[in-house]
C-alpha positions as CSV (number, residue, x, y, z in Angstrom):
1,M,-44.5,58.7,24.3
2,A,-42.1,56.1,22.9
3,A,-44.1,55.5,19.7
4,G,-44.6,59.3,19.4
5,L,-40.8,59.6,19.6
6,T,-40.3,56.9,17.0
7,Y,-42.6,58.9,14.6
8,I,-40.7,62.1,15.2
9,M,-37.3,60.2,14.7
10,F,-38.4,59.2,11.1
11,V,-39.8,62.6,10.4
12,A,-36.6,64.2,11.5
13,L,-34.5,61.8,9.4
14,S,-36.7,62.3,6.4
15,R,-36.4,66.0,6.5
16,A,-32.7,66.0,7.0
17,M,-31.9,63.6,4.1
18,S,-32.4,63.3,0.4
19,E,-35.2,61.0,-0.8
20,T,-32.5,58.4,-2.0
21,N,-30.6,58.5,1.2
22,Y,-33.7,58.3,3.4
23,G,-35.1,55.4,1.1
24,Q,-31.8,53.5,1.8
25,F,-32.2,54.1,5.5
26,A,-35.9,52.9,5.4
27,F,-34.9,49.9,3.4
28,G,-32.0,49.1,5.7
29,F,-33.9,49.7,8.9
30,S,-36.8,47.5,7.9
31,L,-34.4,44.8,6.9
32,A,-32.5,45.1,10.1
33,T,-35.7,45.0,12.2
34,I,-36.8,41.7,10.5
35,L,-33.4,40.0,10.9
36,A,-33.1,41.3,14.6
37,I,-36.4,39.5,15.4
38,A,-35.1,36.5,13.7
39,A,-31.8,36.7,15.8
40,S,-33.9,37.1,19.0
41,M,-35.1,33.3,18.4
42,G,-38.4,34.1,20.2
43,Q,-36.6,34.6,23.5
44,Q,-38.3,38.0,24.0
45,I,-41.7,36.2,24.1
46,A,-40.4,33.1,25.9
47,I,-39.2,35.1,28.9
48,L,-42.5,36.8,29.2
49,R,-44.1,33.4,29.4
50,F,-41.5,31.5,31.4
51,W,-40.7,34.0,34.1
52,P,-44.1,34.5,35.6
53,E,-44.9,30.8,35.0
54,E,-41.9,29.5,36.8
55,N,-42.2,32.1,39.5
56,G,-45.8,31.0,40.0
57,K,-44.4,27.6,40.7
58,N,-41.9,29.1,43.2
59,D,-39.0,27.9,41.1
60,I,-37.0,31.1,41.0
61,N,-33.8,29.4,40.0
62,K,-35.3,27.9,36.9
63,A,-36.7,31.4,36.0
64,K,-33.1,32.8,36.3
65,R,-31.7,30.1,34.2
66,S,-34.2,30.7,31.5
67,L,-33.4,34.4,31.5
68,Q,-29.6,33.8,31.3
69,S,-29.9,31.2,28.5
70,G,-32.2,33.5,26.6
71,W,-29.4,36.1,26.5
72,A,-27.0,33.5,25.3
73,I,-29.2,32.5,22.4
74,V,-29.8,36.1,21.4
75,I,-26.1,36.9,21.4
76,L,-25.0,34.0,19.4
77,A,-27.8,34.2,16.9
78,S,-27.3,37.9,16.4
79,I,-23.5,37.3,15.5
80,A,-24.5,34.7,13.1
81,V,-27.3,36.6,11.3
82,S,-25.1,39.9,11.2
83,I,-22.2,38.1,9.6
84,S,-24.6,36.3,7.1
85,L,-26.0,39.6,6.0
86,I,-22.6,41.2,5.5
87,I,-21.6,38.1,3.4
88,V,-24.6,38.5,1.2
89,A,-23.8,42.1,0.7
90,L,-20.2,41.4,-0.2
91,I,-21.4,38.8,-2.7
92,G,-23.9,41.2,-4.1
93,G,-21.3,43.9,-4.5
94,A,-18.9,41.4,-6.3
95,I,-21.4,40.3,-8.8
96,G,-23.3,43.6,-9.2
97,D,-22.2,47.2,-9.5
98,G,-19.6,47.2,-6.7
99,I,-19.5,47.2,-3.0
100,T,-20.5,50.9,-2.7
101,S,-24.0,50.2,-3.9
102,F,-24.4,47.6,-1.1
103,I,-22.6,49.5,1.6
104,Y,-25.9,50.5,3.4
105,I,-26.8,46.8,3.8
106,I,-23.6,46.3,5.6
107,A,-24.5,49.2,7.9
108,A,-27.8,47.7,8.4
109,A,-26.0,44.5,9.7
110,T,-24.4,46.5,12.5
111,L,-27.9,47.3,13.7
112,I,-29.1,43.8,14.2
113,M,-27.4,42.8,17.3
114,P,-28.3,46.1,19.3
115,L,-31.9,45.8,18.2
116,A,-32.1,42.0,19.1
117,M,-30.4,42.5,22.4
118,V,-32.4,45.6,23.5
119,E,-35.6,43.9,22.5
120,Y,-34.8,40.8,24.8
121,G,-33.5,42.9,27.5
122,G,-36.7,45.0,27.7
123,S,-38.7,41.8,27.6
124,A,-36.6,40.2,30.6
125,L,-37.3,43.5,32.6
126,R,-41.0,43.6,31.6
127,A,-41.3,39.9,32.8
128,Q,-40.3,41.3,36.3
129,E,-43.0,43.9,36.1
130,S,-40.6,46.7,35.3
131,I,-41.8,49.2,32.6
132,W,-39.7,52.3,33.0
133,V,-36.3,50.6,33.2
134,A,-37.3,48.1,30.5
135,L,-38.5,50.6,27.9
136,T,-37.0,54.1,28.7
137,P,-33.5,53.5,27.3
138,R,-34.7,52.3,23.9
139,D,-38.0,54.0,23.5
140,V,-37.0,57.4,24.9
141,L,-33.3,57.9,25.0
142,W,-32.5,56.3,21.6
143,R,-35.5,57.6,19.7
144,A,-34.9,61.0,21.0
145,S,-31.0,61.0,20.6
146,V,-31.0,59.9,17.0
147,P,-33.1,62.7,15.5
148,T,-31.4,65.3,17.7
149,T,-28.0,64.2,16.6
150,V,-29.0,64.1,12.9
151,W,-30.4,67.7,13.1
152,V,-27.4,69.1,14.9
153,L,-25.3,67.6,12.1
154,F,-27.7,69.0,9.5
155,F,-27.5,72.4,11.2
156,Y,-23.7,72.5,10.7
157,G,-24.2,71.5,7.0
158,I,-23.6,67.7,7.3
159,E,-26.3,65.6,5.6
160,L,-26.1,62.0,6.4
161,T,-26.3,59.3,3.8
162,G,-28.5,56.2,4.4
163,T,-25.4,54.3,5.4
164,Q,-24.3,56.9,7.9
165,A,-27.7,57.2,9.6
166,L,-27.9,53.4,10.1
167,L,-24.5,53.3,11.6
168,L,-25.4,56.3,13.9
169,S,-28.6,54.5,15.0
170,S,-26.6,51.4,15.8
171,F,-24.0,53.2,17.8
172,I,-26.4,55.2,19.9
173,L,-28.6,52.1,20.5
174,S,-25.5,50.2,21.7
175,L,-24.8,53.1,24.2
176,V,-28.4,53.2,25.5
177,M,-28.4,49.4,25.9
178,A,-25.3,49.6,28.2
179,I,-27.1,52.2,30.2
180,Q,-30.0,49.9,30.7
181,F,-27.8,47.2,32.0
182,I,-26.3,49.6,34.6
183,I,-29.7,50.9,35.7
184,A,-31.2,47.6,36.0
185,H,-28.3,46.3,38.1
186,K,-28.5,49.2,40.4
187,V,-32.4,49.1,40.8
188,G,-32.1,45.5,41.6
189,F,-33.6,43.6,38.7
190,Y,-32.2,40.3,37.6
191,N,-30.6,40.6,34.1
192,K,-27.5,38.4,33.9
193,I,-26.0,36.7,30.9
194,S,-24.7,33.2,31.1
195,F,-23.9,30.3,28.6
196,S,-23.7,27.8,31.4
197,F,-27.3,26.4,31.1
198,L,-27.9,26.9,27.4
199,K,-27.8,23.2,26.5
200,S,-30.2,22.0,29.2
201,Y,-32.5,25.0,28.5
202,W,-32.5,24.4,24.7
203,S,-33.3,20.7,25.3
204,E,-36.3,21.5,27.4
205,R,-37.5,24.8,25.9
206,G,-36.1,24.6,22.4
207,K,-39.2,23.4,20.6
208,I,-41.5,25.9,22.2
209,S,-38.9,28.7,21.7
210,L,-38.9,27.8,17.9
211,W,-42.7,28.4,17.8
212,F,-42.1,31.7,19.5
213,F,-39.5,32.5,17.0
214,I,-41.7,31.7,14.0
215,S,-44.6,33.7,15.4
216,T,-42.5,36.9,16.2
217,A,-40.8,36.6,12.8
218,I,-44.1,36.4,11.0
219,D,-45.5,39.4,13.0
220,T,-42.4,41.5,12.1
221,A,-42.4,40.4,8.5
222,A,-46.0,41.6,8.3
223,L,-44.8,45.1,9.3
224,N,-41.7,45.3,7.1
225,V,-41.7,42.8,4.2
226,D,-43.9,44.9,1.9
227,I,-41.6,47.8,2.5
228,I,-38.6,45.7,1.3
229,L,-40.5,44.4,-1.7
230,V,-41.4,47.9,-2.7
231,G,-37.8,48.9,-2.5
232,L,-36.8,45.8,-4.6
233,F,-39.4,46.0,-7.3
234,I,-39.9,49.7,-7.6
235,S,-37.3,52.0,-6.0
236,V,-35.9,52.9,-2.7
237,E,-37.6,56.3,-3.0
238,S,-41.0,54.5,-3.2
239,A,-40.0,52.4,-0.2
240,G,-39.4,55.5,1.7
241,L,-42.9,56.8,0.8
242,Y,-44.6,53.4,1.7
243,F,-42.4,53.3,4.9
244,N,-43.6,56.8,5.9
245,A,-47.3,55.9,5.3
246,F,-47.0,52.6,7.3
247,K,-45.2,54.4,10.2
248,T,-47.9,57.0,10.2
249,A,-50.7,54.4,10.2
250,G,-48.9,52.8,13.0
251,L,-49.8,55.8,15.2
252,M,-53.3,54.1,15.5
253,T,-51.7,51.2,17.5
254,L,-49.9,53.5,20.0
255,F,-52.3,52.9,22.9
256,M,-52.8,49.2,22.1
257,W,-49.2,48.6,21.9
258,A,-48.5,50.4,25.3
259,I,-51.2,48.4,27.0
260,T,-50.0,45.1,25.7
261,L,-46.5,45.8,27.1
262,V,-48.1,45.9,30.5
263,I,-50.7,43.1,30.2
264,A,-48.5,40.4,28.7
265,P,-47.1,39.0,32.0
266,I,-50.3,39.8,33.7
267,V,-52.4,37.6,31.3
268,A,-49.8,34.9,31.7
269,K,-50.0,35.1,35.5
270,H,-53.8,34.9,35.6
271,Y,-54.2,32.3,32.9
272,H,-51.6,29.9,34.4
273,A,-53.2,30.3,37.9
274,G,-56.6,29.4,36.5
275,E,-58.0,32.9,37.0
276,M,-60.0,33.1,33.7
277,K,-62.2,35.9,34.8
278,K,-59.4,38.2,35.6
279,A,-57.7,37.2,32.3
280,Q,-60.8,38.1,30.3
281,A,-61.3,41.4,32.2
282,V,-57.8,42.5,31.5
283,T,-58.2,41.5,27.7
284,S,-61.4,43.3,27.3
285,F,-60.2,46.5,28.8
286,C,-57.2,46.4,26.5
287,A,-59.5,45.8,23.5
288,W,-61.9,48.7,24.0
289,A,-59.1,51.2,25.1
290,G,-56.9,50.5,22.1
291,F,-59.9,50.5,19.6
292,A,-61.3,53.9,21.0
293,F,-57.9,55.4,20.5
294,S,-57.5,53.9,17.0
295,V,-60.9,55.3,15.8
296,G,-59.9,58.8,17.0
297,I,-56.6,58.6,15.1
298,F,-58.3,57.2,12.0
299,I,-60.7,60.1,11.8
300,I,-57.7,62.4,12.0
301,F,-56.1,60.6,9.1
302,I,-59.3,61.0,6.9
303,F,-59.2,64.8,7.3
304,F,-55.5,65.5,7.9
305,G,-53.6,62.5,6.4
306,D,-51.9,64.4,3.7
307,L,-50.8,67.1,6.1
308,L,-49.3,64.5,8.5
309,L,-47.4,62.9,5.7
310,S,-46.1,66.3,4.4
311,L,-44.2,66.5,7.7
312,F,-41.7,64.0,6.1
313,G,-41.5,66.3,3.1
314,D,-43.7,67.8,0.5
315,S,-43.2,64.9,-1.9
316,Y,-44.7,62.4,0.6
317,A,-48.2,64.2,1.0
318,N,-49.6,62.3,-2.1
319,G,-49.3,59.0,-0.1
320,K,-52.7,59.7,1.7
321,T,-54.5,56.9,-0.1
322,I,-51.9,54.5,0.9
323,L,-52.1,55.7,4.5
324,L,-55.9,55.2,4.6
325,L,-55.7,51.7,3.2
326,L,-53.1,50.6,5.7
327,S,-55.0,52.3,8.5
328,A,-58.2,50.4,7.7
329,G,-56.5,47.1,8.2
330,L,-55.0,48.3,11.5
331,L,-58.5,49.5,12.6
332,I,-59.9,46.0,12.3
333,D,-56.7,44.7,14.0
334,A,-57.6,47.0,16.9
335,A,-61.2,45.7,17.0
336,T,-59.9,42.2,17.5
337,G,-57.9,43.3,20.5
338,P,-54.7,41.9,22.0
339,T,-55.1,38.5,20.2
340,R,-51.4,37.8,19.5
341,I,-50.2,38.5,23.0
342,V,-53.0,36.4,24.6
343,M,-52.2,33.5,22.3
344,M,-48.5,33.7,23.1
345,M,-49.1,33.8,26.7
346,T,-51.7,31.0,26.9
347,G,-49.9,28.3,24.8
348,L,-51.6,28.9,21.5
349,E,-48.4,30.0,19.7
350,K,-48.6,27.0,17.2
351,A,-52.1,28.0,16.1
352,Y,-50.8,31.7,15.8
353,V,-48.1,30.5,13.4
354,A,-50.4,28.2,11.4
355,I,-53.3,30.8,11.0
356,F,-51.7,34.2,11.0
357,G,-48.4,32.9,9.4
358,T,-50.2,31.2,6.5
359,T,-52.3,34.2,5.8
360,M,-49.4,36.6,5.7
361,M,-47.2,34.3,3.7
362,L,-49.8,34.0,1.1
363,S,-50.2,37.8,1.1
364,F,-46.4,38.1,0.5
365,I,-46.6,35.8,-2.5
366,V,-49.4,37.8,-3.9
367,M,-47.4,40.9,-3.5
368,L,-44.6,39.5,-5.7
369,F,-47.1,39.8,-8.6
370,I,-49.0,42.7,-7.6
371,I,-46.3,45.2,-6.7
372,P,-44.6,45.2,-10.1
373,I,-48.0,46.0,-11.8
374,Y,-49.9,48.3,-9.2
375,G,-46.9,49.6,-7.2
376,V,-47.3,50.9,-3.7
377,L,-51.2,51.0,-4.0
378,G,-51.4,47.3,-4.8
379,A,-49.0,46.6,-1.8
380,A,-51.3,48.6,0.5
381,I,-54.4,46.8,-0.6
382,V,-53.0,43.4,-0.2
383,N,-51.6,44.2,3.2
384,M,-55.1,45.6,4.5
385,L,-57.0,42.6,3.3
386,A,-54.4,40.1,4.7
387,R,-54.5,41.8,8.1
388,I,-58.3,41.8,8.3
389,V,-58.6,38.1,7.4
390,A,-55.6,37.1,9.7
391,Q,-56.6,39.0,12.7
392,T,-60.3,37.9,12.5
393,A,-59.3,34.3,12.3
394,I,-56.8,34.3,15.2
395,A,-59.5,36.0,17.4
396,F,-62.1,33.4,16.5
397,W,-59.6,30.5,17.2
398,T,-58.6,32.0,20.6
399,K,-62.2,32.3,21.7
400,K,-63.0,28.7,20.5
401,K,-59.9,27.1,22.3
402,I,-59.5,28.9,25.6
403,G,-62.8,30.7,26.0
404,I,-61.2,34.2,26.2
405,S,-62.7,36.7,23.7
406,T,-60.0,39.2,22.7
407,T,-62.4,41.2,20.5
408,L,-64.7,44.1,21.5
409,W,-67.5,41.6,22.0
410,G,-65.5,40.2,25.0
411,F,-66.9,43.1,27.2
412,W,-70.3,41.7,27.0
413,T,-69.2,38.2,28.1
414,L,-68.0,39.6,31.5
415,P,-71.4,39.6,33.2
416,K,-71.8,35.8,32.5
417,G,-68.1,35.4,33.1
418,L,-65.8,32.4,32.5
419,K,-65.3,29.7,35.1
420,D,-62.0,29.8,36.9
421,K,-59.9,26.6,36.5
422,N,-59.2,26.4,40.2
């Protein structure tokens, strides 16, 4: 439901805005998303790992300190990143065509803190096995409120600029984040903010947190950097087309994404308890369920991809080839299962950074040369090939190092099974 609302949000914005304004929104949104993940400093993954791990050791106080310190890191980093982006925009305006041409970048900066905080807050609640309280405010309320507000304004003759759409998104997300805090408190989940234990937390968990940070930054970059490069080297209008094709292709990952939200703390719990058979069973179920859904959506794209893209506007219907290329990469991604989350929960975060990160960084470098020549088509081809290579490599490494097969093949290892550690 949440991912569906995300798609509807972008369709609604695209329909209610000009191509240039929507392109600025798409560029700014992708930029804010990357920087928000950077501002999270890996804490949204760290708490999913540390909370069940420390609770499994009956050290609830340490788990609470980890959660509080995670909040402190996210808040401080968000402020620093937001201010840095604003300074960059002001400098760009001073040496360029004036601040008005960079004003949507400043608007994007206001979205960084709400995105980072709601991401960490959701993870903190998911670690406590809350799904509805963790995800409903952002994934339902926010993603439903933004397009509704945009269309109400459009009905009264008010067409938002890219800057205004970004500011509106930031304002509404801040409101729903406050709602999340209130609900979590009333339901009884632990979600307090404190700077008191930050120093001790960072001295103990700082190194591994940096690995989580790098891994999440790389993963987010893989979903957004090519959009930004298209906007920089071609035009914001082309960035809008590529953005729409990418978001449409992302519909293939709906089921896999939803399942991984649930299984992350479960995998951590079983693995650190030495229950390898259960960890493999959960992973195999996730792989097959996600892949089956992805195949169905891919078939729909083959026959109706242009129709789906036309929902954003008639001018976007010619992006079907881009859609199919991006979708092919995501189909192989689905076949390799929930490899990333398994690696994060089982101590393979360094390997993830080395393998997936190196592959994607090389693809970004290639794009610097390909996009100016071949445009959005070149970006889509490089993205597809890089994703196939990276996902296959990390799935192989996970099987080799911890014995858990995250791919479709893992289902056939269940009868033989893994030996529990304890």
